[in-house]
N, C-alpha and C positions, 0 to 999 in steps of 0.2 A: 538447673534448669531444665524445662519440660522439652521435649523432644520438639515438637515444632518449632519452640524460639533457638533450639540448637541447631536446628538445620537452616534457619534463617540467617542464623549469625554465621553458620559456615559458607553459605552463600554468599553474604555480604564480604566475609574475610578472600574468599576466591576473586571477587571482583577486584577490591582493593591490590590484592597479588599480582591479578594481571595487569591493572593501571599502572603497577609499580615501574612497568619497563619502558623505554622510550628510546628515541635513534640515538642519542647520546649513551645510553645504557640498556642495550640489548641482551646483554647476559647478568643477571644478576646469582650470587649465593645465597644460601640458606641464611647463613649469621647477617648479611645486608638485608635481606628480606626480613628478616625478625625484628631487627632493629628499625627498621623504616616503618614495619607495620604493628609494632610495639606490641608482639605476639611470641609466644614461647618456640624455640627452635623446633621442638616434638609438633607443635601443633602447624608450623609453617611446611615443616616436611610432608607433614600428611597431606596437608591440602595439595603441594607441589606433587606428591606421589599420584593423588586422585586425578589429577588436570593433566599430567602426564600421560596417565592411561586412558584419558579421553581425546590426547591428542593437542591439548591447546597448549601446553606448555612441552619442550624438549630437553634432554638434559646433555650437555655436552659430554663426550667418551674422555675429551682430553683435560678439561678443566672441573667438570664436575657441576659448573653452574648451568641454570636453566635459563632459556630463551623461549619467546611464543613459538608455539606449534603451528603446522600447516592446518589444523581445524580452524584458527582464527581466520586464515587466509581464504579459505573454503566459504566461511560465513562471511567475510567481507567481500566476496566477490559476488554472492548474492546480492549485497546491500550495493554494489558497483554497477549490477546489471539495470538496478532500478532506477540510480541515478543518470545513468546512460539513457535510459529511454526520457525520462524528463529534459536532460539536456539537448538531446536529438528534436525533441517537440517543441521545445522553447520557441523556433522561430515561427514553427506551424500555428501556436496558441498565438501569437504576435500578429500574423497574417489574420487569423478568424478574428480575433480583438478588432483589427482595423476594418475586416470586410464587414463586422456585424453592430461594432459598437458595443458589444454585450459583455459581461464577463465570461470567461471561459476558462475550462476547468480540464486536468487530465486525470485519470483515476485508473488503477491497476488493481487486479485480485489480489486479496492477500487475508489468508485464514478466515473463506469465506465471507468477507465483505468487502468493499470497496474500498481502498486507501488512495487517497487524493494526493498525488506527487508533486502538482503544479497548479499555478492558478495566476490569471492576470485579470484584474479588476478593471471596470469599465468606469468610466466618469462619475456615472452616478452608483455607487459601490451599492451592493445588495448585501443585506444581513443573511448568512447562511450558518446552519449549525455546524456543516461542516467545512474546513480550513485545509490548508497544505498540512500533511500530517495527521488529518482527522480520517474519520472514518465513517460507513454511511452503509445502509444495507443495501442488498445486491436484487431484489425483486421489486422495489418500488422508485429507485431514483434512475435517469434516463442512463447515465453511466453504469449503472448496477446492471440495467437489462442488458444492456448489449454485451457486457463482459458475460453476463450467465448465459447469455442466449448460444454463446460460443463455446460454451465448455463442454467438457464430454459429460454423458449421460448420467455416469454415478455418480460425479460430483454435483449435478442440479438436484438428483435425487436426494443426496445428503442434505444441499443446502436445504431443500423445502420441507425436508422430515424434521428439520431443527424448528420449524414452526413459522408462520407468516404473519408479523405483528404487523398491527395496524397502526400508522403515523397519522393519517389524517380521514375523514371519512369517505375519501378517495381510494385509499389503499387496497389494492387486491388483497385479498386474504383466503382464497381458494384455491386449493391447488390445480384443479383443471383449469380455470380462469389463467393462472400465472405461465403454466405451459401452453395453453394456447396462445398466450401474448408474446412466450419467447419465441415459438415458430414462425409467428409473424415478424417479430425483429429480426430473426437471422435470414427470413425471406427478401425483406425491404432492406436492410441494412442500416437502421437506425430505430432508434427508441424515443418517446415521449415521455416525461414525466409533468403531467398537468396536475400540480397540487398533490402530487401521491405521496411524497416523502416530506413535505413541508409545505403549511399552508400559505399561502401568495408567491410561490414559487413554481417557474415553470423551465422546463430545460428541454433540449434536444441532444441528443449524443448519436454516433457514428463511431466505428471501430477503426482502430491503428495497427495495421498489421506488419510484420517483420518482412525479411527479402523470402521466406518461404510460404508467406499467405497466413500464417498463425496469427489470430488477433491477440494482441500482448498489452494492449492500453485501449481506452476511449476518450475520446474527445467530444467536449460538450459544451454548449451555448447556455447560459441561463440569465434568465432576467424575470424580475418581480411581475406579479399582474397587474395589470393597469399602464405598464410602459409597451403599449400598443398590443391591442385585442386581437390583432390580424396574427399573432406570433405562431400558433397553431397551424393556422394556415400556410404560413412560411414554410412548413416543416421540410417539405421538400426541397426547398429552394436552400434551405441551410443545411440540409442533408447532402446536395450535391456539393456547395461551397466546402464544406468539409474533406467531401472525398476528393476534391482536386487538391485542397491544401495538403491532405495526407498521402497526394501521389497515386491515386487509384484510377 
């Protein structure tokens, strides 16, 4: 087997090993794991040693068996924080949906892109490329613009240096234009996407802050072009409604 395939096989087997544990079986020995995974004991021992050194497994000094390690708890805590943001924002999304009658979304920054973590659709559901769990660019979506506007300067530079892809004829692709736009967004505390990320879609977004004032997410109202040409003229009104809902 060539090296790339061997590495993939090791990764797959490591995942299978980690998912062998459960609430009923929180400690497992090499023999049990080898039987369950249908692998040689030497292979399972090697995988367990590697995972233990990385903190993903721990070995009991009393039984010699393995259990899940603290590193997995730390990773799970990161996921939990994201889930908490979505759960805490759910009533706010519902309130915005009831106030505007339009589809609302909640997004966070993740790996230099927008990650949508919650969505509530209006009665006239719209087609969007990004749904819950989906990703979108930071520089041309309403949610992305808000999130990027409140990121540290080094992070913004890194995102812009990766290139500004054009998604529609209205997408900003010049670095100086995007930087100027981000300054405006930070000053007025809302952003507009006027068919810049997807043809036929418009959105308005505002920041969601934690108790220390740090922007942790962005809440947006989205609609299709044609459902009220006054949409962009309502930007300030929608912005004020979002700020009231998020407790600003």
